[in-house]
N, C-alpha and C positions, 0 to 999 in steps of 0.2 A: 166284818166278813167271818171272823172266827166264831162269834156268837151264833150267827145264822147256821154255820156248819155244825157246831156242837148241838144246837137245838134239833137240827135235822137228823143227826146221828142218834141222839137220844130218842127221838120219836120213832125212827126206824128200828132201833134196838127194841123198843117196847112192842112194836108191831111184830117183829120176828119172834120175840119171846112168847107173845100171845098165840101166834100161829104154831110155834113149836110145842107149846103146852097142849094145844088142841090135837096136833098130830101124834104126840107121844102118849096122851092119856089112854086111848084104847089099847095100847100095848102094855099098860101097867107101869109106864115110866113117867118121869117129869122131864121137862126140857133140859134141866141140868144133868140128870142121869143119862139122858140120851147123848148129850154133848160129851160127857166123860167116856161113855162106852164107845162112842164114835171115834174118839181120839186113839183108842187102842184096838180097833178092829183089824188093822193091817199088821200091827206088831205090838207086843207088850211094851209098856213104858213105865218108868218110875213116876211117882206122883209129881215130883218136881218137873219132869219133862212134859207131863200133861199140862201142868200149870203154865209153863213157858209157852207151849203151843197155843193155849187158849187165851193167854194174856190175863190170867187171874192169879190170885194168891195160892200158894201151895196148901195153906190151911183149908181153904175152901174146897180144893180138889180132894184133900185127904178125908175130909168129912164125907163127901159124896162117895169116894172110893170105898170107905169103910161101910157105908150103907149098902152099896152095891154088893160088896162081899157078904155082908150079913144076909142079904136077900137072895144070895145064890146066883146073882147076875154077873158077877165078876169074881176073880180070885187072885190072890197074891202068889207069885212064884219067885224062886230064887233069881237073883240078878248076878250073872257071872262077872260083871264089871264092878259091882259094889256089894259088899256083904250085907250092909244094913238097909240099903234102899231097894226094897223088893220091887218087882215089876208087877203091874196090874194087867190082867188080860181078861177078856170076856169069857164066860162059860158058854156052853151050848145054849142054855136058857137065855143068857144075855144076848147072844147073837140072834136067837129066834125072836126076841122082843124087838130088837132093832129092825129085823127083816119085816115085821108087821107094819112098820112105819113107812117102808119103802114105797108102796103104792100111793099113799097120800102125799109123800114128799115129791114123787115123780109128777103127780098131777099138779101140784103147786108150781113146780119148775116149768111145766108145759104152759100153764096159765100165765105165769110171769113172762115167759118168752113171747107168748102171743101179745101180751100187753105192751112190752118194751120193744119187741122186734129182736131178731137174733143179734144184729149189730149193736143195738141199744143195750141189750143185756151184756154183751161182751165189753162194751165201753164202760158200763157201770162197774163191772168187775175190775177193769184196769184202773179206773179212778179210785175205787176203794183200796186197791192194793197200793197205789201211789201214795194215798193219804196215810195208810198204815205205815208204809216204809218211811215217810217223812216224820211221822210221830216217833218211830223207833230211832231215827237219826237224832232227833231233838233230845230224846231221852238219854241217848248214849253220850251226848256232848255236855 
Protein backbone atom coordinates (compact mmCIF):
# COMPACT_ATOMS: atom_id res chain seq x y z
CA UNK A 1 0.00 0.00 0.00
CA UNK A 2 2.82 2.42 0.88
CA UNK A 3 4.61 1.75 -2.41
CA UNK A 4 1.46 2.46 -4.42
CA UNK A 5 0.85 5.65 -2.42
CA UNK A 6 4.42 6.83 -2.91
CA UNK A 7 4.37 6.10 -6.64
CA UNK A 8 1.07 7.98 -6.97
CA UNK A 9 2.47 10.96 -5.09
CA UNK A 10 5.67 10.96 -7.17
CA UNK A 11 3.62 10.88 -10.39
CA UNK A 12 1.32 13.63 -9.15
CA UNK A 13 4.31 15.73 -8.11
CA UNK A 14 5.76 15.38 -11.60
CA UNK A 15 2.44 16.36 -13.16
CA UNK A 16 2.09 19.41 -10.93
CA UNK A 17 5.68 20.47 -11.60
CA UNK A 18 5.16 20.21 -15.37
CA UNK A 19 1.93 22.23 -15.23
CA UNK A 20 3.53 24.76 -12.88
CA UNK A 21 6.47 25.24 -15.23
CA UNK A 22 4.05 25.82 -18.12
CA UNK A 23 2.05 28.35 -16.10
CA UNK A 24 5.11 30.17 -14.76
CA UNK A 25 7.16 30.36 -17.98
CA UNK A 26 5.19 33.20 -19.68
CA UNK A 27 5.62 35.30 -16.52
CA UNK A 28 9.40 34.85 -16.69
CA UNK A 29 9.42 32.52 -13.67
CA UNK A 30 10.16 28.89 -12.98
CA UNK A 31 7.90 26.71 -10.85
CA UNK A 32 10.43 26.93 -8.00
CA UNK A 33 10.63 30.73 -8.22
CA UNK A 34 6.82 30.94 -8.24
CA UNK A 35 6.66 28.64 -5.22
CA UNK A 36 9.07 30.77 -3.17
CA UNK A 37 7.43 34.06 -4.22
CA UNK A 38 4.04 32.59 -3.42
CA UNK A 39 5.21 31.74 0.10
CA UNK A 40 5.93 35.41 0.84
CA UNK A 41 3.03 37.15 -0.90
CA UNK A 42 1.03 37.63 2.32
CA UNK A 43 3.93 38.42 4.62
CA UNK A 44 7.72 38.47 4.46
CA UNK A 45 9.36 35.35 5.89
CA UNK A 46 12.90 34.24 6.69
CA UNK A 47 14.36 31.62 4.37
CA UNK A 48 14.10 28.97 7.09
CA UNK A 49 10.39 29.75 7.51
CA UNK A 50 9.79 29.41 3.77
CA UNK A 51 11.65 26.09 3.77
CA UNK A 52 9.52 24.77 6.66
CA UNK A 53 6.32 25.87 4.93
CA UNK A 54 7.34 24.20 1.66
CA UNK A 55 8.88 21.09 3.21
CA UNK A 56 12.25 21.51 1.48
CA UNK A 57 15.76 22.35 2.64
CA UNK A 58 16.77 25.82 3.74
CA UNK A 59 19.70 25.68 1.31
CA UNK A 60 17.38 25.11 -1.66
CA UNK A 61 15.22 28.07 -0.67
CA UNK A 62 18.30 30.24 -0.03
CA UNK A 63 19.59 29.59 -3.55
CA UNK A 64 16.22 30.51 -5.10
CA UNK A 65 15.73 33.52 -2.81
CA UNK A 66 19.15 34.86 -3.80
CA UNK A 67 18.30 34.42 -7.49
CA UNK A 68 14.96 36.20 -7.01
CA UNK A 69 16.73 39.08 -5.26
CA UNK A 70 19.38 39.27 -8.00
CA UNK A 71 16.61 39.43 -10.64
CA UNK A 72 14.75 42.17 -8.75
CA UNK A 73 11.73 39.94 -8.08
CA UNK A 74 12.26 39.85 -4.31
CA UNK A 75 14.29 41.67 -1.70
CA UNK A 76 15.69 41.06 1.74
CA UNK A 77 14.50 43.33 4.52
CA UNK A 78 15.48 43.53 8.20
CA UNK A 79 13.87 41.04 10.55
CA UNK A 80 12.89 42.65 13.86
CA UNK A 81 12.82 39.20 15.51
CA UNK A 82 16.29 38.11 14.37
CA UNK A 83 19.22 40.29 13.40
CA UNK A 84 20.92 37.82 11.03
CA UNK A 85 17.93 36.05 9.45
CA UNK A 86 16.60 38.67 7.05
CA UNK A 87 13.06 38.46 5.71
CA UNK A 88 12.32 37.86 2.04
CA UNK A 89 9.50 39.79 0.41
CA UNK A 90 8.43 40.19 -3.21
CA UNK A 91 9.07 43.42 -5.03
CA UNK A 92 6.35 45.02 -7.14
CA UNK A 93 7.98 43.33 -10.14
CA UNK A 94 7.75 39.97 -8.36
CA UNK A 95 4.10 40.54 -7.47
CA UNK A 96 3.36 41.52 -11.07
CA UNK A 97 5.02 38.33 -12.35
CA UNK A 98 2.94 36.17 -10.01
CA UNK A 99 -0.21 38.08 -11.02
CA UNK A 100 0.46 37.12 -14.67
CA UNK A 101 0.09 33.47 -13.62
CA UNK A 102 -3.28 33.97 -11.92
CA UNK A 103 -5.52 33.57 -15.00
CA UNK A 104 -3.90 30.27 -16.02
CA UNK A 105 -3.94 29.06 -12.44
CA UNK A 106 -7.65 29.92 -12.10
CA UNK A 107 -8.40 28.14 -15.38
CA UNK A 108 -6.61 25.00 -14.19
CA UNK A 109 -8.51 25.10 -10.89
CA UNK A 110 -11.80 25.41 -12.75
CA UNK A 111 -10.96 22.51 -15.06
CA UNK A 112 -9.84 20.32 -12.14
CA UNK A 113 -13.04 21.13 -10.24
CA UNK A 114 -15.09 20.20 -13.30
CA UNK A 115 -13.18 16.92 -13.66
CA UNK A 116 -13.33 15.96 -9.98
CA UNK A 117 -16.57 17.66 -8.95
CA UNK A 118 -16.63 20.12 -6.08
CA UNK A 119 -17.04 17.44 -3.40
CA UNK A 120 -14.39 15.23 -5.02
CA UNK A 121 -11.99 18.16 -5.13
CA UNK A 122 -12.65 18.95 -1.45
CA UNK A 123 -12.20 15.28 -0.54
CA UNK A 124 -8.87 15.20 -2.39
CA UNK A 125 -7.66 18.18 -0.37
CA UNK A 126 -8.76 16.55 2.90
CA UNK A 127 -7.01 13.26 2.07
CA UNK A 128 -3.78 15.00 1.08
CA UNK A 129 -3.83 17.10 4.25
CA UNK A 130 -4.41 13.95 6.35
CA UNK A 131 -1.55 12.15 4.62
CA UNK A 132 0.77 15.13 5.12
CA UNK A 133 -0.20 15.39 8.82
CA UNK A 134 0.44 11.66 9.28
CA UNK A 135 3.88 12.00 7.68
CA UNK A 136 4.63 14.98 9.95
CA UNK A 137 3.60 12.91 12.99
CA UNK A 138 5.84 10.01 11.95
CA UNK A 139 8.73 12.39 11.33
CA UNK A 140 8.28 13.93 14.79
CA UNK A 141 8.29 10.57 16.59
